[in-house]
C-alpha positions in Angstrom: 106.9 69.0 96.1 109.1 68.6 93.0 106.2 69.6 90.9 105.7 72.9 92.7 109.4 73.6 92.5 109.2 73.1 88.7 106.0 75.1 88.5 107.6 78.1 90.2 110.0 79.2 87.8 107.6 78.4 84.8 105.0 80.7 86.4 107.6 83.6 86.9 108.7 83.1 83.4 104.8 83.4 82.2 104.4 86.5 84.2 107.7 88.3 82.7 106.6 87.4 79.1 102.9 88.7 79.8 104.3 91.9 81.3 106.5 92.4 78.1 103.7 91.7 75.8 101.5 94.2 77.5 104.3 96.6 77.4 104.8 96.3 73.8 100.9 96.6 73.2 101.0 99.8 75.0 103.8 101.2 73.0 102.1 100.0 69.9 98.9 101.8 71.1 100.7 105.1 71.1 100.8 105.6 74.9 102.6 108.8 75.5 106.2 108.5 76.9 106.6 108.8 80.7 109.9 109.5 82.2 111.5 106.5 84.3 110.0 106.4 87.8 112.3 106.7 90.8 111.6 103.5 92.4 113.9 104.3 95.3 111.9 107.3 96.2 108.6 105.5 96.0 109.9 102.7 98.1 111.2 105.1 100.7 108.0 106.9 101.0 106.2 103.6 101.3 108.5 102.2 103.9 108.4 105.5 105.9 104.7 105.3 105.9 104.5 101.7 107.1 107.0 102.4 109.7 105.1 105.4 110.9 101.9 103.4 111.2 103.8 100.5 113.0 105.1 103.1 115.4 101.5 104.2 116.1 100.2 100.7 116.4 103.0 99.7 118.9 102.2 102.6 121.1 98.5 102.1 121.1 99.0 98.5 121.7 101.4 99.0 124.6 99.1 101.5 126.2 95.9 99.6 125.7 97.3 96.0 126.8 99.8 97.0 129.3 97.5 96.4 132.2 96.0 93.1 131.0 98.4 91.2 128.8 101.9 92.6 129.1 104.3 93.0 132.0 105.8 96.5 132.8 108.9 95.7 131.1 107.2 94.5 127.7 105.2 97.6 127.9 108.1 99.9 128.2 110.3 98.0 125.7 107.2 98.4 122.9 106.9 102.2 123.9 110.8 102.5 123.6 110.5 101.0 120.0 107.7 102.9 119.0 108.7 106.3 120.4 112.3 106.4 120.1 113.8 103.5 117.5 110.9 103.6 114.6 110.7 107.4 114.3 114.5 107.8 113.7 114.5 106.1 110.4 111.0 107.6 109.4 112.6 110.9 109.9 115.5 110.2 108.1 113.6 108.7 105.0 111.0 111.5 105.0 113.8 114.3 105.0 115.6 112.6 102.3 112.4 112.2 100.0 111.3 115.7 100.9 114.8 117.0 99.8 114.9 114.8 96.6 111.3 116.3 95.8 112.5 119.7 96.2 114.3 119.5 93.0 111.1 119.1 91.0 109.9 121.9 88.8 106.5 121.8 90.4 107.9 122.3 93.6 109.6 125.6 92.5 106.6 126.7 90.9 104.5 126.2 94.2 106.0 129.6 95.2 103.8 132.4 94.0 106.8 134.5 93.1 108.5 131.8 91.1 105.5 130.9 88.7 106.5 133.6 86.2 109.8 131.9 85.9 108.5 128.4 85.5 105.7 129.4 83.1 108.2 131.3 80.8 110.7 128.2 80.8 107.8 126.0 79.7 106.9 128.5 76.8 108.1 126.9 73.6 107.9 130.2 71.9 110.2 132.1 74.6 113.7 133.1 73.5 115.1 133.0 77.1 117.9 130.6 77.8 115.9 128.5 80.4 113.1 128.0 77.8 115.8 127.0 75.2 117.3 124.3 77.4 113.8 123.3 78.6 112.1 122.6 75.3 115.3 120.9 73.7 115.6 119.0 76.9 119.5 119.9 77.2 118.8 119.1 80.9 116.9 115.9 81.2 115.1 116.6 84.7 115.1 118.9 87.6 116.0 121.9 85.4 115.7 124.7 87.9 117.8 122.8 90.4 120.7 121.8 88.1 121.1 125.4 86.8 121.0 127.0 90.4 123.2 124.4 92.0 126.9 124.6 92.0 129.1 121.5 91.6 130.0 118.9 94.4 128.8 118.4 97.9 129.0 122.0 99.1 127.1 123.2 96.3 124.1 120.7 97.0 124.3 121.8 100.6 124.5 125.6 99.8 121.4 125.0 97.3 119.4 123.3 100.1 120.2 126.1 102.5 119.2 128.6 100.1 116.1 126.9 99.3 115.0 126.5 103.0 115.4 130.3 103.2 113.3 130.7 100.0 110.6 128.7 101.6 110.7 130.7 104.7 110.3 134.2 102.8 107.4 132.4 100.9 105.5 131.3 104.3 106.1 134.6 105.8 105.5 136.7 102.7 108.8 138.7 103.3 110.2 138.3 99.7 110.5 141.4 97.7 109.2 141.9 94.2 110.4 141.6 91.5 112.4 138.3 92.4 116.2 138.7 91.5 119.3 136.5 92.0 121.2 137.1 95.2 124.4 138.5 94.1 125.8 137.6 90.5 125.1 134.4 88.9 127.8 132.0 88.7 128.1 131.1 85.0 130.9 128.6 85.9 127.9 126.5 86.4 127.0 126.5 82.9 130.5 124.9 82.3 129.6 121.8 84.1 127.6 120.8 80.9 128.9 122.9 78.2 132.6 123.3 79.3 133.7 119.9 77.5 130.8 119.6 75.1 132.3 119.4 71.4 129.4 121.1 70.1 130.2 124.1 72.4 133.9 124.4 72.1 134.1 123.6 68.2 132.1 126.9 67.6 134.5 129.7 66.9 132.3 132.2 68.8 133.3 130.3 72.0 137.0 130.5 71.6 138.6 131.6 74.9 135.0 131.8 76.5 135.6 129.1 79.0 138.6 130.7 80.4 137.1 134.2 80.6 134.0 132.6 82.3 136.4 130.9 84.8 137.9 134.3 85.5 134.7 135.9 85.9 135.2 138.2 82.9 132.5 136.5 80.7 128.8 135.6 80.9 126.5 133.4 78.6 124.0 136.7 78.5 126.6 138.7 77.1 125.8 137.0 73.6 122.6 134.9 74.5 119.3 136.2 75.6 118.3 136.5 79.3 118.1 133.3 81.3 114.6 134.5 82.7 112.0 137.1 81.8 112.9 140.7 82.7 112.3 142.1 85.9 109.3 144.3 84.7 107.2 141.0 84.1 108.3 139.0 87.2 105.6 140.2 89.5 
């Protein structure tokens, strides 16, 4: 027994060293950089799938074995767990994963009307603000979501509700071309990143621009290029 106890930590150390060596060899071989994986999202998807399959298995077992192996109470208990208990966390995790994946650029691009926006943003030669931010990675990920979501919980809720309305218009085909932002874009969202950036505030051209933006008297596009392509190229 003592030999097995000593062998356990040694084996774990060997595995860690092997993984580290393989990682170094992969980097040395010039493997392209991959953004860090969201393990919480991956685990949530896997767990939701396992629980959904478990729910189905419980229901089938309860219905199939009810007459031969289970009492009426046992069958009803299993059916209750399979129909009422397990689906709740499955729905919660699936919803959370879906809302998180809705932040991804590819999700935005999946709507036909939004493809010109995403393609222009990914164009390294484009002078638009969105393209400049994307190619320099001023925003690390979820670029569309970050720039179109106001700060705080209410901003997130508003963005999700607006996104659901966009999905409905895409499915129903009721959107109007060319696509345009509803109302006037709130450039105060830009201040969430730029407002306290030394690179931003030290430029003399930006003197007083934060206060004017907060008052709605100034916009980034007053001096910079448009955020997205002109309306004539959006359809």
